[in-house]
Every structure is written in structure tokens, then in C-alpha cells.
GULO-455921 format. One record per residue: residue in one letter; x, y, z of N, C-alpha, C in turn. Coordinates in Angstrom, 3 decimals, always signed. Example, Ala and Ser with C-alpha at 12.3 -4.5 7.8 and 13.67 -1.06 7.14 Angstrom:
 type     n_xx     n_yy     n_zz    ca_xx    ca_yy    ca_zz     c_xx     c_yy     c_zz
    a  +13.190   -5.690   +7.800  +12.300   -4.500   +7.800  +13.200   -3.300   +7.800
    s  +12.850   -2.250   +7.080  +13.670   -1.060   +7.140  +12.900   +0.030   +7.870
! end
This chain:
 type     n_xx     n_yy     n_zz    ca_xx    ca_yy    ca_zz     c_xx     c_yy     c_zz
    m   +4.174 -103.728  +44.989   +5.523 -103.579  +44.502   +5.577 -102.326  +43.630
    a   +6.605 -101.524  +43.844   +6.720 -100.266  +43.119   +7.215 -100.509  +41.709
    l   +6.671  -99.762  +40.780   +7.072  -99.843  +39.379   +7.550  -98.474  +38.920
    p   +8.514  -98.423  +38.013   +8.940  -97.133  +37.499   +7.824  -96.494  +36.671
    t   +7.624  -95.203  +36.863   +6.530  -94.534  +36.152   +6.933  -94.194  +34.726
    r   +8.216  -93.993  +34.476   +8.669  -93.654  +33.128   +9.742  -94.636  +32.674
    r   +9.790  -94.791  +31.395  +10.754  -95.715  +30.782  +12.123  -95.051  +30.717
    h  +13.195  -95.806  +31.021  +14.550  -95.281  +30.876  +14.901  -95.223  +29.390
    s  +15.591  -94.183  +29.001  +15.976  -94.046  +27.602  +17.079  -95.049  +27.261
    s  +17.270  -95.266  +25.958  +18.304  -96.203  +25.534  +19.693  -95.658  +25.845
    a  +19.854  -94.352  +25.841  +21.154  -93.768  +26.187  +21.484  -94.029  +27.651
    r  +20.492  -93.919  +28.506  +20.710  -94.183  +29.927  +21.018  -95.657  +30.156
    r  +20.328  -96.527  +29.436  +20.596  -97.963  +29.524  +22.017  -98.273  +29.055
    d  +22.431  -97.660  +27.955  +23.764  -97.919  +27.417  +24.857  -97.383  +28.333
    l  +24.616  -96.260  +28.994  +25.595  -95.745  +29.951  +25.781  -96.718  +31.113
    r  +24.727  -97.363  +31.520  +24.831  -98.341  +32.598  +25.603  -99.570  +32.145
    r  +25.495  -99.927  +30.887  +26.134 -101.142  +30.385  +27.580 -100.936  +29.905
    t  +28.112  -99.729  +29.963  +29.455  -99.490  +29.438  +30.514 -100.250  +30.211
    n  +30.308 -100.504  +31.495  +31.317 -101.181  +32.301  +31.183 -102.698  +32.269
    k  +30.174 -103.221  +31.614  +29.990 -104.668  +31.535  +30.700 -105.203  +30.308
    k  +32.011 -105.325  +30.402  +32.764 -105.844  +29.271  +33.906 -106.700  +29.807
    l  +34.390 -107.588  +28.970  +35.519 -108.422  +29.344  +36.812 -107.640  +29.182
    t  +37.725 -107.864  +30.088  +39.031 -107.221  +29.981  +40.081 -108.301  +29.773
    a  +41.059 -107.997  +28.977  +42.142 -108.940  +28.726  +43.036 -109.015  +29.962
    s  +43.480 -110.223  +30.282  +44.358 -110.367  +31.432  +45.731 -109.818  +31.091
    n  +46.342 -109.161  +32.074  +47.646 -108.571  +31.834  +48.715 -109.653  +32.017
    l  +49.407 -109.946  +30.952  +50.421 -110.984  +30.957  +51.796 -110.356  +31.105
    s  +52.687 -111.086  +31.764  +54.071 -110.646  +31.858  +54.942 -111.640  +31.104
    t  +56.192 -111.280  +30.915  +57.117 -112.125  +30.178  +58.007 -112.872  +31.155
    c  +58.187 -114.150  +30.928  +59.064 -114.965  +31.763  +60.511 -114.557  +31.493
    p  +61.310 -114.285  +32.539  +62.704 -113.882  +32.292  +63.592 -115.026  +31.810
    q  +63.174 -116.281  +32.005  +63.983 -117.425  +31.578  +63.751 -117.775  +30.115
    c  +62.489 -118.010  +29.742  +62.182 -118.499  +28.397  +61.505 -117.451  +27.519
    h  +61.184 -116.286  +28.093  +60.581 -115.161  +27.365  +59.219 -115.497  +26.757
    e  +58.481 -116.391  +27.399  +57.107 -116.687  +27.000  +56.164 -115.866  +27.874
    k  +54.949 -115.660  +27.407  +53.947 -114.943  +28.178  +53.422 -115.832  +29.301
    k  +53.213 -115.234  +30.497  +52.684 -115.969  +31.640  +51.913 -115.006  +32.524
    l  +51.090 -115.549  +33.401  +50.389 -114.725  +34.365  +51.373 -114.267  +35.440
    p  +51.252 -113.036  +35.920  +52.191 -112.568  +36.923  +52.025 -113.303  +38.254
    h  +53.116 -113.456  +38.993  +53.164 -114.095  +40.314  +52.773 -115.560  +40.250
    r  +53.094 -116.227  +39.150  +52.809 -117.653  +39.003  +53.993 -118.335  +38.341
    i  +54.088 -119.637  +38.556  +55.141 -120.417  +37.918  +54.892 -120.428  +36.415
    c  +55.958 -120.295  +35.647  +55.836 -120.310  +34.198  +55.441 -121.718  +33.750
    p  +54.344 -121.873  +33.011  +53.947 -123.209  +32.576  +54.851 -123.775  +31.498
    n  +55.652 -122.924  +30.862  +56.513 -123.384  +29.783  +57.829 -123.961  +30.313
    c  +58.483 -123.254  +31.248  +59.793 -123.705  +31.716  +59.798 -124.123  +33.180
    g  +58.796 -123.746  +33.985  +58.718 -124.163  +35.373  +59.488 -123.287  +36.341
    y  +59.945 -122.114  +35.919  +60.707 -121.234  +36.789  +59.796 -120.193  +37.429
    y  +60.180 -119.778  +38.639  +59.525 -118.671  +39.329  +60.579 -117.949  +40.145
    a  +60.705 -116.660  +39.968  +61.656 -115.810  +40.681  +63.085 -116.311  +40.525
    g  +63.435 -116.793  +39.343  +64.791 -117.212  +39.063  +65.161 -118.594  +39.556
    q  +64.223 -119.322  +40.140  +64.489 -120.667  +40.632  +63.564 -121.648  +39.942
    e  +64.080 -122.851  +39.706  +63.242 -123.878  +39.097  +62.345 -124.459  +40.179
    e  +61.046 -124.318  +40.012  +60.086 -124.750  +41.022  +59.469 -126.101  +40.674
    m  +59.394 -126.439  +39.407  +58.828 -127.724  +39.018  +59.461 -128.176  +37.717
    k  +59.490 -129.467  +37.524  +60.013 -130.030  +36.284  +58.899 -130.019  +35.242
    v  +59.238 -129.604  +34.024  +58.263 -129.542  +32.940  +58.669 -130.574  +31.893
    e  +57.753 -131.464  +31.565  +57.987 -132.448  +30.521  +57.741 -131.814  +29.164
    i  +58.699 -131.916  +28.276  +58.555 -131.317  +26.941  +58.325 -132.388  +25.902
! end
């Protein structure tokens, strides 16, 4: 099995790890109740999607 002959520097290691981070999900605003929701999904607060009530929400 092949082994690296030289050690990678810490700068090279850190450059490789720059893209390994969590990203915040992009939320949109519901046009009915103005709460934050995931895009292209039924609003969990009011139950509307695309201006129509898709499900009843118990409050």
C-alpha cells in the first residue's frame, strides 16, 4: 500500500476543510401569516400553500 512520503502542511489541510461547514437553510416568508417556512412546502403555521388552504392546522 502506498504511503505519502511527505507530511501535508496545516495550511493545506485547512484549505481542504474550508468547505466542510454547515449552511443555514434559506427560509421564505409565508404570504398568509408572514411566518418563516421552507420554500415549496405547506406552511406549518397556517396550512396554506400557493394561496390555497391545503390542510387544517389545530391551534
